Backbone as ProteinMPNN parsed JSONL, in Angstrom:
{"seq_chain_A": "MTTATPAVSPRDLALAHYAARAVLEQILARHGVTFARQIALRAAATAEAPHTPDGLVAEVRGFLKTDPAAVRADLDALLAAGLLATDGAHLRPTGAGRDLLATTAAEVAPFTARVWAGIPADDLAAAGRVLAQVTARANAELAALMP", "coords_chain_A": {"N_chain_A": [[-49.41, -31.394, 96.692], [-47.795, -30.559, 93.206], [-47.425, -27.793, 91.475], [-46.621, -27.101, 88.385], [-44.192, -24.762, 86.727], [-45.649, -22.524, 84.368], [-44.268, -22.816, 80.967], [-42.38, -20.326, 79.272], [-44.159, -18.471, 76.645], [-44.187, -16.951, 73.385], [-46.021, -15.0, 73.261], [-45.929, -14.393, 76.306], [-42.999, -13.095, 76.164], [-43.746, -10.891, 74.566], [-45.901, -9.305, 76.008], [-44.358, -8.656, 78.609], [-42.49, -7.042, 77.322], [-43.886, -4.814, 76.014], [-45.162, -4.033, 78.682], [-43.246, -3.099, 79.968], [-42.175, -1.157, 77.835], [-44.328, 0.86, 78.092], [-44.232, 1.873, 80.551], [-41.9, 3.121, 79.684], [-42.152, 5.234, 77.63], [-44.559, 6.497, 78.822], [-42.893, 8.3, 80.132], [-40.867, 9.495, 78.472], [-42.545, 11.251, 76.998], [-43.674, 13.075, 78.286], [-41.021, 14.475, 78.639], [-41.334, 15.32, 75.774], [-39.671, 13.241, 73.312], [-39.849, 10.618, 71.658], [-40.131, 6.756, 71.957], [-38.767, 5.828, 69.731], [-36.795, 7.509, 69.222], [-35.197, 8.047, 71.285], [-33.695, 6.038, 71.24], [-32.326, 5.982, 68.996], [-30.891, 8.388, 69.838], [-29.726, 7.359, 72.285], [-27.907, 5.718, 70.735], [-26.255, 6.699, 69.615], [-25.11, 8.166, 71.954], [-23.711, 6.67, 73.292], [-22.028, 5.486, 71.75], [-18.727, 3.737, 70.624], [-17.354, 5.369, 68.926], [-18.138, 7.979, 66.965], [-20.882, 8.261, 65.019], [-21.612, 8.19, 61.097], [-24.469, 9.78, 59.645], [-25.573, 7.629, 58.06], [-24.719, 5.797, 59.275], [-25.433, 5.645, 61.763], [-28.225, 5.271, 61.511], [-28.175, 2.536, 60.236], [-27.146, 1.259, 62.7], [-29.818, 1.915, 64.576], [-31.882, 0.786, 62.944], [-31.148, -1.727, 63.013], [-31.811, -2.231, 65.449], [-34.19, -1.547, 65.98], [-35.763, -2.598, 63.901], [-36.963, -1.618, 61.89], [-38.053, 0.704, 59.031], [-35.896, 2.496, 57.037], [-36.238, 4.974, 56.204], [-37.986, 5.622, 58.571], [-35.787, 6.158, 60.996], [-34.293, 7.662, 59.858], [-36.175, 9.885, 59.587], [-36.507, 10.179, 62.463], [-34.072, 11.22, 63.675], [-33.707, 13.539, 61.687], [-35.458, 14.923, 63.217], [-34.441, 14.713, 66.178], [-32.265, 16.366, 65.579], [-33.426, 18.821, 64.56], [-34.47, 19.3, 67.73], [-32.706, 19.862, 68.745], [-30.945, 17.989, 69.813], [-29.081, 16.095, 68.837], [-26.534, 16.883, 67.071], [-24.757, 17.626, 64.069], [-20.987, 17.535, 63.186], [-18.887, 17.576, 61.338], [-18.72, 14.712, 59.562], [-20.237, 13.32, 61.011], [-22.686, 12.539, 63.764], [-23.216, 13.8, 66.696], [-24.51, 13.549, 70.061], [-25.935, 16.482, 71.73], [-25.402, 18.391, 74.806], [-27.887, 19.087, 75.662], [-28.86, 16.913, 74.514], [-27.554, 14.494, 76.089], [-28.33, 15.568, 78.681], [-30.929, 15.019, 78.416], [-30.825, 11.802, 78.466], [-30.003, 11.503, 80.76], [-31.757, 12.111, 82.201], [-34.22, 10.944, 81.756], [-33.343, 8.383, 82.758], [-32.913, 8.438, 85.147], [-35.492, 8.903, 85.918], [-36.576, 6.609, 85.17], [-35.326, 4.833, 86.755], [-36.403, 4.25, 89.594], [-38.529, 2.549, 88.727], [-37.342, 0.241, 87.337], [-35.64, -0.384, 89.286], [-38.22, -1.905, 91.782], [-39.383, -3.422, 89.521], [-37.651, -5.008, 88.695], [-36.698, -6.389, 91.233], [-36.326, -8.194, 93.818], [-35.972, -10.794, 92.46], [-34.233, -13.787, 91.655], [-31.091, -13.915, 91.259], [-30.087, -16.249, 89.61], [-32.257, -16.782, 88.363], [-32.601, -14.536, 86.492], [-30.393, -15.127, 85.041], [-30.74, -17.065, 83.441], [-32.663, -16.328, 82.227], [-31.476, -14.234, 80.563], [-30.103, -15.302, 78.785], [-31.748, -17.147, 77.183], [-33.383, -15.328, 76.062], [-31.231, -14.007, 74.288], [-30.855, -16.415, 72.969], [-33.436, -16.61, 71.748], [-33.347, -14.002, 70.554], [-31.355, -13.748, 68.754], [-32.082, -15.833, 67.339], [-34.677, -15.375, 66.12], [-33.551, -12.962, 64.499], [-31.999, -14.104, 62.641], [-34.089, -15.466, 61.406], [-35.608, -13.317, 60.368], [-33.453, -11.953, 59.037], [-33.759, -13.774, 56.762], [-36.066, -13.482, 55.206], [-35.767, -11.428, 54.271], [-35.487, -9.464, 51.555]], "CA_chain_A": [[-49.756, -31.338, 94.949], [-47.026, -29.141, 92.803], [-47.86, -27.076, 90.145], [-45.365, -27.174, 87.615], [-44.214, -23.465, 86.461], [-45.754, -22.722, 83.035], [-43.393, -22.62, 79.982], [-42.405, -18.991, 79.083], [-44.175, -18.292, 75.482], [-44.067, -15.9, 72.72], [-46.841, -13.825, 74.023], [-45.357, -13.412, 77.674], [-42.413, -12.05, 76.279], [-44.756, -9.48, 73.777], [-46.776, -8.477, 77.25], [-43.45, -8.179, 79.513], [-42.004, -6.348, 76.655], [-45.019, -3.782, 76.114], [-45.63, -3.02, 79.829], [-42.11, -2.417, 80.518], [-42.026, -0.109, 77.45], [-45.469, 1.607, 78.227], [-43.888, 2.76, 81.567], [-40.826, 4.245, 79.48], [-42.565, 5.888, 76.921], [-44.731, 7.742, 79.625], [-41.691, 8.863, 80.756], [-40.262, 10.176, 77.592], [-43.472, 11.69, 76.527], [-43.09, 14.027, 79.377], [-39.976, 15.281, 77.966], [-41.075, 15.591, 74.115], [-39.814, 12.658, 72.611], [-40.406, 9.352, 71.387], [-38.843, 5.577, 71.845], [-37.919, 5.301, 68.425], [-35.992, 8.929, 68.887], [-34.518, 7.963, 72.475], [-33.167, 4.876, 71.03], [-31.443, 6.665, 68.017], [-29.994, 9.49, 70.748], [-28.938, 6.304, 73.156], [-27.325, 5.172, 70.227], [-25.156, 8.038, 69.428], [-24.756, 8.692, 72.801], [-23.204, 5.293, 73.611], [-21.248, 4.885, 70.426], [-17.24, 4.165, 70.889], [-17.022, 6.401, 67.911], [-18.656, 9.01, 66.216], [-21.487, 7.445, 64.028], [-21.989, 9.197, 60.397], [-25.592, 9.405, 59.631], [-25.953, 6.114, 57.304], [-24.083, 4.388, 60.195], [-26.795, 5.461, 62.873], [-29.698, 4.773, 60.692], [-27.827, 1.076, 60.152], [-28.027, 0.882, 64.111], [-30.839, 2.157, 65.089], [-32.28, -0.148, 62.161], [-30.729, -3.193, 63.835], [-32.321, -2.29, 67.214], [-35.654, -1.417, 66.223], [-36.268, -3.012, 62.696], [-38.174, -0.204, 61.045], [-37.615, 1.579, 57.78], [-34.818, 3.171, 57.275], [-36.823, 6.324, 56.256], [-38.468, 6.369, 59.679], [-34.854, 6.237, 61.359], [-33.903, 9.476, 59.201], [-36.761, 11.094, 60.061], [-36.149, 10.625, 63.418], [-32.693, 11.856, 63.474], [-33.733, 15.054, 61.842], [-36.108, 15.561, 64.532], [-33.485, 15.118, 67.03], [-31.383, 17.406, 65.019], [-34.239, 20.332, 64.938], [-34.802, 19.675, 68.608], [-31.223, 20.696, 69.27], [-30.21, 16.698, 70.865], [-28.341, 15.419, 68.517], [-25.692, 17.983, 66.112], [-23.674, 17.247, 63.23], [-19.95, 17.48, 63.541], [-18.651, 17.515, 60.049], [-19.667, 14.135, 58.853], [-20.521, 12.309, 61.489], [-23.432, 13.21, 64.5], [-22.848, 13.74, 68.126], [-25.423, 14.316, 70.635], [-25.506, 17.618, 71.965], [-25.379, 18.671, 76.281], [-29.335, 18.713, 75.991], [-29.6, 15.153, 74.233], [-26.883, 13.998, 77.184], [-28.968, 15.96, 79.817], [-32.384, 14.203, 78.07], [-30.693, 10.729, 78.298], [-29.555, 10.95, 82.089], [-33.043, 12.714, 83.213], [-35.314, 9.922, 81.747], [-32.716, 7.074, 83.19], [-32.909, 8.717, 86.786], [-36.612, 8.939, 86.085], [-37.439, 5.378, 84.982], [-34.556, 3.815, 87.553], [-37.254, 3.438, 90.571], [-39.835, 1.535, 88.24], [-36.683, -0.372, 87.19], [-35.831, -1.031, 90.695], [-39.133, -2.386, 91.841], [-39.479, -4.285, 88.733], [-36.269, -6.644, 88.993], [-36.576, -6.628, 92.529], [-36.23, -9.732, 94.241], [-35.957, -11.767, 91.044], [-33.019, -14.482, 92.139], [-29.886, -13.849, 89.869], [-30.08, -17.838, 88.945], [-33.241, -16.802, 86.963], [-32.098, -13.287, 85.749], [-29.121, -15.459, 84.031], [-31.249, -17.948, 82.689], [-33.561, -15.512, 81.438], [-30.752, -13.539, 79.959], [-29.616, -16.948, 78.22], [-32.66, -17.708, 76.435], [-33.125, -13.727, 75.297], [-30.129, -14.439, 73.725], [-31.212, -17.256, 72.085], [-34.697, -15.787, 71.374], [-32.964, -12.405, 69.479], [-30.213, -14.193, 67.422], [-33.214, -16.807, 66.032], [-35.425, -14.165, 65.215], [-32.474, -11.808, 63.517], [-31.72, -15.055, 61.619], [-35.458, -15.384, 60.396], [-35.728, -11.892, 59.485], [-32.801, -12.096, 57.881], [-33.89, -14.609, 55.692], [-37.499, -13.091, 54.688], [-35.837, -9.821, 53.55], [-34.911, -9.564, 50.381]], "C_chain_A": [[-48.626, -30.638, 94.698], [-47.558, -29.003, 91.695], [-46.648, -26.977, 89.811], [-45.544, -25.357, 86.97], [-44.548, -23.561, 85.037], [-44.663, -22.271, 82.12], [-43.693, -20.948, 79.408], [-43.219, -18.972, 77.197], [-44.182, -16.894, 74.803], [-44.801, -14.881, 73.301], [-46.433, -13.18, 75.281], [-44.142, -12.807, 77.187], [-42.728, -10.564, 75.482], [-45.031, -8.467, 75.183], [-45.538, -8.208, 78.08], [-42.711, -6.873, 78.758], [-42.758, -4.743, 76.535], [-45.263, -3.224, 77.396], [-44.408, -2.311, 80.396], [-41.938, -0.672, 79.315], [-42.89, 1.17, 77.522], [-45.111, 2.616, 79.218], [-42.622, 4.016, 80.88], [-41.302, 5.526, 78.563], [-43.546, 7.083, 77.175], [-43.653, 8.613, 79.817], [-41.408, 9.939, 79.58], [-40.894, 10.819, 77.233], [-43.435, 13.054, 77.2], [-42.234, 15.196, 78.926], [-40.042, 15.342, 76.144], [-40.31, 14.386, 73.13], [-40.54, 10.837, 72.653], [-39.55, 7.435, 71.95], [-38.171, 5.254, 71.121], [-36.472, 6.447, 68.564], [-35.131, 9.021, 70.169], [-33.542, 6.838, 72.104], [-32.066, 5.338, 69.915], [-30.684, 7.759, 68.953], [-29.489, 8.712, 71.354], [-27.891, 6.274, 72.143], [-26.151, 5.851, 69.991], [-24.323, 8.103, 70.42], [-23.55, 7.815, 73.714], [-22.153, 4.698, 72.637], [-19.531, 4.755, 71.146], [-16.973, 5.336, 69.766], [-18.241, 6.915, 67.345], [-19.585, 8.145, 65.269], [-21.794, 8.456, 62.651], [-23.516, 8.879, 60.533], [-26.091, 8.12, 58.899], [-25.707, 5.416, 58.656], [-24.9, 4.504, 61.172], [-27.866, 4.918, 62.784], [-29.426, 3.501, 60.63], [-28.471, 0.519, 61.77], [-28.771, 0.79, 64.767], [-31.884, 0.952, 64.321], [-32.171, -1.245, 62.725], [-31.186, -3.701, 65.043], [-33.651, -2.509, 66.997], [-36.862, -2.348, 65.121], [-37.306, -2.701, 62.017], [-37.14, -0.053, 60.105], [-36.561, 2.512, 58.194], [-34.937, 5.024, 57.089], [-37.522, 6.707, 57.558], [-37.248, 6.871, 60.577], [-34.57, 7.741, 60.588], [-35.325, 10.325, 59.851], [-36.512, 11.438, 61.533], [-35.172, 11.273, 63.873], [-32.749, 13.171, 63.034], [-34.74, 15.537, 62.58], [-35.232, 15.528, 65.707], [-32.597, 16.265, 66.681], [-31.963, 18.796, 65.442], [-34.459, 20.381, 66.145], [-33.454, 20.278, 69.307], [-30.569, 19.264, 70.2], [-29.619, 16.04, 70.041], [-27.886, 16.824, 67.385], [-25.06, 17.339, 65.149], [-21.751, 17.831, 63.507], [-18.926, 16.813, 62.582], [-19.598, 15.756, 59.541], [-20.046, 13.001, 59.382], [-22.088, 13.262, 63.073], [-23.176, 12.624, 65.38], [-23.922, 14.275, 68.915], [-24.94, 15.486, 71.378], [-25.714, 17.34, 73.819], [-26.696, 18.48, 76.249], [-29.631, 17.51, 75.665], [-28.812, 14.367, 75.62], [-27.889, 14.314, 78.454], [-30.429, 15.131, 79.871], [-32.179, 12.806, 78.947], [-30.609, 10.242, 80.229], [-30.995, 11.471, 82.837], [-33.861, 11.713, 83.146], [-34.542, 8.846, 82.682], [-33.007, 7.271, 84.459], [-34.631, 8.527, 86.887], [-37.49, 7.395, 86.343], [-36.403, 4.794, 85.751], [-35.087, 3.086, 88.549], [-37.988, 2.445, 89.912], [-38.642, 0.413, 87.92], [-36.186, -1.636, 88.031], [-36.916, -2.101, 90.981], [-39.535, -3.608, 90.567], [-38.715, -5.63, 88.823], [-35.933, -6.971, 90.424], [-36.937, -8.04, 93.138], [-36.274, -11.593, 93.354], [-34.66, -12.615, 91.292], [-31.973, -14.483, 90.845], [-29.802, -14.958, 89.193], [-30.967, -17.504, 87.606], [-33.181, -15.87, 86.25], [-30.876, -14.121, 84.964], [-29.853, -15.943, 83.084], [-32.204, -17.263, 81.547], [-32.779, -14.661, 80.214], [-30.357, -14.418, 78.805], [-30.721, -17.334, 76.978], [-33.233, -16.495, 75.757], [-32.718, -13.827, 74.569], [-30.302, -14.998, 72.589], [-31.879, -16.555, 71.179], [-33.964, -14.766, 69.805], [-32.066, -12.944, 68.571], [-31.456, -15.379, 66.576], [-34.11, -15.754, 65.371], [-34.811, -13.199, 64.652], [-32.623, -12.892, 62.345], [-33.182, -15.483, 60.734], [-35.973, -14.542, 59.629], [-34.912, -11.44, 58.542], [-33.372, -12.753, 56.073], [-35.311, -14.596, 54.911], [-37.275, -11.736, 54.531], [-34.954, -10.118, 52.594], [-33.232, -8.882, 50.263]], "O_chain_A": [[-48.173, -30.005, 95.652], [-48.085, -29.872, 91.0], [-45.697, -26.808, 90.575], [-46.624, -24.794, 86.793], [-43.993, -24.425, 84.358], [-44.067, -21.263, 82.502], [-44.795, -20.448, 79.18], [-42.538, -19.674, 76.45], [-44.183, -15.85, 75.455], [-44.238, -13.919, 73.823], [-46.468, -11.971, 75.51], [-43.981, -11.738, 77.775], [-42.18, -9.48, 75.681], [-44.591, -7.338, 75.399], [-45.69, -7.036, 78.425], [-42.389, -5.865, 79.387], [-42.214, -3.71, 76.924], [-45.568, -2.032, 77.443], [-44.418, -1.285, 81.076], [-41.701, 0.468, 79.714], [-42.485, 2.278, 77.173], [-45.394, 3.809, 79.116], [-42.415, 5.174, 81.244], [-40.871, 6.661, 78.767], [-43.655, 8.118, 76.518], [-43.791, 9.804, 79.539], [-41.699, 11.123, 79.745], [-40.18, 11.692, 76.737], [-43.154, 14.065, 76.555], [-42.513, 16.392, 78.839], [-39.06, 15.394, 75.403], [-40.4, 14.708, 71.945], [-41.33, 10.215, 73.363], [-38.358, 7.319, 72.232], [-37.154, 4.585, 71.304], [-35.363, 6.207, 68.086], [-34.351, 9.971, 70.242], [-32.514, 6.783, 72.779], [-30.906, 4.966, 70.089], [-29.541, 7.915, 68.524], [-28.289, 8.98, 71.298], [-26.837, 6.788, 72.518], [-25.057, 5.356, 70.265], [-23.103, 8.118, 70.258], [-22.76, 8.25, 74.552], [-21.574, 3.62, 72.773], [-19.154, 5.529, 72.025], [-16.196, 6.231, 70.098], [-19.275, 6.249, 67.29], [-18.989, 7.236, 64.69], [-22.226, 9.566, 62.962], [-23.921, 7.989, 61.281], [-27.147, 7.638, 59.309], [-26.467, 4.539, 59.065], [-25.253, 3.424, 61.645], [-28.456, 4.236, 63.622], [-30.422, 2.866, 60.977], [-29.466, -0.135, 62.082], [-28.829, -0.107, 65.608], [-32.612, 0.267, 65.038], [-33.216, -1.841, 62.986], [-31.135, -4.808, 65.578], [-34.299, -3.385, 67.571], [-38.045, -2.653, 65.272], [-38.29, -3.343, 61.65], [-35.957, -0.391, 60.124], [-36.372, 3.101, 59.258], [-34.237, 5.942, 57.515], [-37.709, 7.901, 57.786], [-37.439, 7.997, 61.036], [-34.786, 8.819, 61.142], [-35.239, 11.338, 60.545], [-36.337, 12.594, 61.919], [-35.52, 12.124, 64.691], [-32.104, 14.035, 63.628], [-34.882, 16.759, 62.55], [-35.33, 16.571, 66.354], [-32.246, 17.061, 67.552], [-31.479, 19.631, 66.207], [-34.784, 21.54, 66.399], [-33.38, 21.041, 70.27], [-29.809, 19.457, 71.149], [-29.483, 14.917, 70.527], [-28.728, 17.618, 66.965], [-24.737, 16.204, 65.496], [-21.665, 18.786, 64.278], [-18.268, 15.808, 62.849], [-20.794, 15.682, 59.26], [-20.22, 11.937, 58.786], [-22.23, 14.484, 63.127], [-22.922, 11.421, 65.425], [-24.353, 15.385, 68.603], [-23.75, 15.594, 71.675], [-26.124, 16.24, 74.191], [-26.962, 17.487, 76.925], [-30.504, 16.893, 76.276], [-29.55, 13.592, 76.228], [-28.223, 13.382, 79.185], [-30.976, 14.706, 80.889], [-32.942, 12.518, 79.869], [-30.958, 9.206, 80.794], [-31.212, 11.174, 84.012], [-34.38, 11.343, 84.2], [-35.315, 8.371, 83.514], [-33.405, 6.275, 85.063], [-35.069, 8.015, 87.917], [-38.406, 7.061, 87.095], [-36.452, 3.634, 85.341], [-34.81, 1.908, 88.776], [-38.121, 1.387, 90.526], [-39.06, -0.659, 88.358], [-36.178, -2.859, 87.893], [-36.69, -3.215, 90.509], [-39.999, -4.686, 90.941], [-39.045, -6.807, 88.963], [-35.011, -7.724, 90.739], [-37.853, -8.774, 92.766], [-36.481, -12.783, 93.591], [-33.712, -11.87, 91.043], [-32.14, -14.981, 89.732], [-29.416, -14.814, 88.033], [-30.73, -17.727, 86.419], [-33.685, -16.062, 85.144], [-30.401, -13.418, 84.072], [-29.795, -15.473, 81.947], [-32.393, -17.591, 80.376], [-33.311, -14.444, 79.126], [-30.386, -13.835, 77.721], [-30.326, -17.802, 75.91], [-33.64, -16.777, 74.63], [-33.465, -13.825, 73.59], [-30.081, -14.52, 71.476], [-31.431, -16.008, 70.171], [-34.092, -14.876, 68.585], [-32.096, -12.444, 67.447], [-31.517, -15.577, 65.362], [-34.121, -15.45, 64.178], [-35.577, -12.359, 64.18], [-33.231, -12.655, 61.301], [-33.188, -15.762, 59.535], [-36.595, -14.707, 58.579], [-35.212, -10.789, 57.542], [-33.353, -12.364, 54.905], [-35.655, -15.495, 54.143], [-38.172, -10.895, 54.592], [-33.937, -10.807, 52.67], [-32.618, -8.934, 49.197]]}, "name": "protein", "num_of_chains": 1, "seq": "MTTATPAVSPRDLALAHYAARAVLEQILARHGVTFARQIALRAAATAEAPHTPDGLVAEVRGFLKTDPAAVRADLDALLAAGLLATDGAHLRPTGAGRDLLATTAAEVAPFTARVWAGIPADDLAAAGRVLAQVTARANAELAALMP"}
């Protein structure tokens, strides 16, 4: 007798996200940074060109689907902590900001390796395609709901 693999549900996706995020948040908390602030700092550090504050707010808001005021507060906190700095009209990560990202990435890497170990490449490719579709469709639904 063969048991069919159950279809993935929105709940499954949410549980996977929150399980992985909880580990990341534990690591970030050791360094005094929140998940949202890490997302903003990473966006600044990985940008092809430096962002203006408004540009960084828009990008992070697109990632986190959060209020622009909350993103601005996170940017202010990153500036106050010396993890971001103003450079004319732009925001750039400081050396300390880049060091924080490198340190937390190194601390997360063993967890990530264990979680993803042994998952067949074909399964990962299929999951990637499905998640891309879910993201695009959810973004479209959100856009339709927003004024």
